[in-house]
N, C-alpha and C positions, 0 to 999 in steps of 0.2 A: 256441263257438257264435257265429255271426255275429249282428250286430244285427238283420238281417232275420229270421233264424231265431228269435231271442229274441222279437221282436215277434209273429211268427206263433204261437209257442207260447202267449203271453199271450192273444191273440185267440181261439185255438182253445179255451183253457180257459174263457173267458167264454162262448163259444157253447155249449159242453157244459153249463155251469151253467144256461143258459137253455133248453136243448133237452132234450126227453125222449128222443130217439133218439141222440139223438146224444152301410317298411321302407325305406337310402339309395337313393332311387329318383328316376328322372327320368320325365317324361311319355312314354308310349309308345303307339303305335297298335297294336291287336291286328290283325295281318294274316292271321289264320287265316281259312279259308273261312267266309263268313257263312252261317249256317244258313238255308235257304230255308223258306218256309211253303207250305202246300198246301191244297187243298180236301179235304174229308173223303170221298174216293173210296174206297169199301170194297174196291176191287180192289187197292189198293196195300198192300204189305207188305214187311217186311225181317226176315230170320232172323239172329239173333246168338246165339252160344253155345247153339244148339239151341232157342231160343225165337223164335217168329215174332210180331213186332209188326205189328199191322194198324191199319186205320182203321175196322174193323167196329164197329157200335154195341154198347155195354155198358150194360146197365140199372142204375139205382140208384134207391132210394126216398129221398125227402126228405119226411118226414111222410107224409101220405096221397097224395102225388104221385109219379109215376114219370117218370124222364128216361132217355133213351138217347143218351148222349154218345159220340162216336167214341172208340175206345180211345186214339188218339194225343193226344186232348185232355186226358186225365187227366194229373196231375203225373208219374206213373211210366210213362205211356204204356201202361198195362195195364188199369187199372180203379180203382174206388173203394177207399179204405182200409177196413179192417175197423173196425167200431165206430161207424159213422155219419159224416155229413158228407161233403163232396165237395171235392177239390182239383183245379183245372183250371189249365192253363198256355196263355197266348197269347204269341206272339212279336212284339215291336215291330220295325219300325213297321207291319207289315201287320195286326197284331192277329188273327192266325189261328193254328191249330194247327201245330206243327212236324211234319215227316215222321216216320212211325213208326220207332222204334228208334234215334233220334238223340240221345236225352237224355244217354247216357253219354259221347258223343264231342264235346260242345259245347266251343267255345273259351271263353275267359274273357269275351270280348265277348258271345258268345251267351248265356252264363250271365246276364249283366246284362240282356240283351234279353228274357229269359224273365219274363213278368209272371204272378204267381201269384194265383189266385182261390180263396178258401175260401168254400164255400156251406153253410149250416146251417139246418135247420128250427127255428123258434122257437115254443114253445107255452106257456111258463111266465110270460111277460109279454106284454102287448099289443104287437104288432109296431110299432104307431104310436108307442109310447113308447121304442123301443129306442135311437134316436139321441140322444134327450133324456137317457136314462140314461147314455150314454157321455160326454156333455158336462156332467155334473154330478157331485156327490159324494154324492148321497142314497143310491145303491145300494151305496156302498163305505165309508160312515162312519155312526156312530151319531148320532142327534139330540142336539145339545148338544156334540158333539165339536168341538174346534177344527179338526180336519182337514176338516170339512164346509165351512169357510170358506177353503179353500186356493185362492187366485186362479189358480194354475197349472192347476187341474183343473176350473174352472167357466167355461163359456162366458159366463154372465151377469155374470161379474166381469172378463172380458177386454175390451179396447178394439178396436172395429172400425177397420180402415184402408181405404185406397183399394183398389178391386177389382184383382185380378191374374188374368189368364186367365179372367175370368168368375167368380172366387171372391172372397169377402171374407175377408181375413186378420184374425185376432183375436190381438192381442199381449197380454202380461201387463201389467196396470195396476200400475205400480211404487208408486203411492200406496197402493193396496189391499194390495200385497205388504208394504209397511212396516208397515201396520196388522196384518196377519196375523202377521208376525214378532213384534211386540210382544205380541199376544194369545197366541201360542203359548208364549212365554217365561213369561207370567203363569200360564197354565193348566197347563203341564207342568213348569215350572222348568228347561227346557232350551232352548237356542237352536235355532231352526229351521235345518235343514241345507239348503243350496241350492247347486246347481251349474248356472249358466245354460247351460253347454255341453250339458246333457242335458235342457233344457226344450224340448219340441216346439213347432214353429210350427204353429198351427191355421188351417185354411181351411174355409170354410162356403159351401154353396150352398143356397138355399131354393126351395121350390115357389112357384107363383103366389099361394097363399094365405098365404105367409109361414112355412110349416112347414119344419122342418129336412129337407133332402133328401139332402145330401151332407156328410160330415164327414171331413176329411183331416188327419192329423197327419204332419208331416215332421220328420225329424231336422235339427238345425242344421248348417250348413256349418262345417267345422273350419278355423280360420285364414282364414275367409272364402272358402274354396275347396272344391270338390267333387272326389271321386276320378274323376268322369266328366265329359266334355264332348262336345258334339255338333258334328260337321262334316258338315252335311247329314244323311244317315241313317246316318252312321258314328259309332261311339263311340271316343273317345280316352280311354285309361285313364291316370290319374296315380296311381301307387301310393304317393306320398309323403303322401297324406292319405286318410282313410277315405271310402268311398262313402256318401253320405247317402240314406236310404230314406224312403219314404212309406207310410203305412197308410191306406187309402181305404175308408170304410165307407158302405154304402147298404143299403136294404131293398127287397125285392119284397113289398109289402104284400098283394097279391092271393093269393100262395101262402105267406105267413108265412115268408119266407126272409130271412136276413141274408147279405150278401155283403161280404167283406173282401178288398180287392185290395192286393197288395204289389208295389212297383216302385221303381226309383231315382228320386230327386228330380229328376234331369235330365229326366224324362218328365212332370213335373207339368203342363207346358204342354199336354199331350195328355189331361188328366184326363177331359174330356167324351167324347172318342172312346173312351177306354179303358172308361169307365163304360157307354157305349152298347153297346160290343162285348160286355161281360159280360152285360148285360141281354138282348141278342139271343140269346145262347146258351140262356138259360132258355126263351125263346119257341120257338126253332127245334127244340129237342130234347126238349120235353115231350111225353109220350105219353099220360098219363092224370092 
């Protein structure tokens, strides 16, 4: 399972818990045909192996609300998954749906251009508290447990840095980490295990009133490099190191929805455009 898939599974599991419904290589450029994006014209279709993929609207319920997303906007380009929740895909850089019936024939570059959006209705905790729960340990540890004081998992124990792309990065406070390690040894009798290569980089954006509005976790670059680089709007793939991914969390408070976006770290610079595009889908295709 890829890191991206693993992250997605963890996030989906959290959403379900809160919802009632729900290799020796050299750098290479993928020269396959770049998958184009399209408007959601319901007259467009493609038949593959007897199934006709279309852009026709397919309804789905998210809590008490109904949405009619074009079929090609869903992850499988057919419709919502059974069991609740919605998975959508936008193609970078246009941030629009891919043509119907093209999912199975994507090049590796197009695979990386596909930005996934998981949408879930939340009704077991106040939607306004969701991002705060994600950036703390109160929901995942017992009171008095040393794990509640883990600086790697608490925003209030991380250190803010200089803004990047309009986001504030929060790094692990090594002084607090040393204190946690000592306390962990004392309480459990075991040394705290740590692998900095797997400690996520955190990025935060806040609303005008200072509340959490965006929470992004990105995997660290391996050997200081990423498996993807940009040359204009073209992706250059370096298979000698893994592709670092980001998990981008926001909420639609009005409709009690959580949105989790998954994309390569190389696209972090476009986080605001990606976020705005995701939000616009919920506005454009809400029917009730």
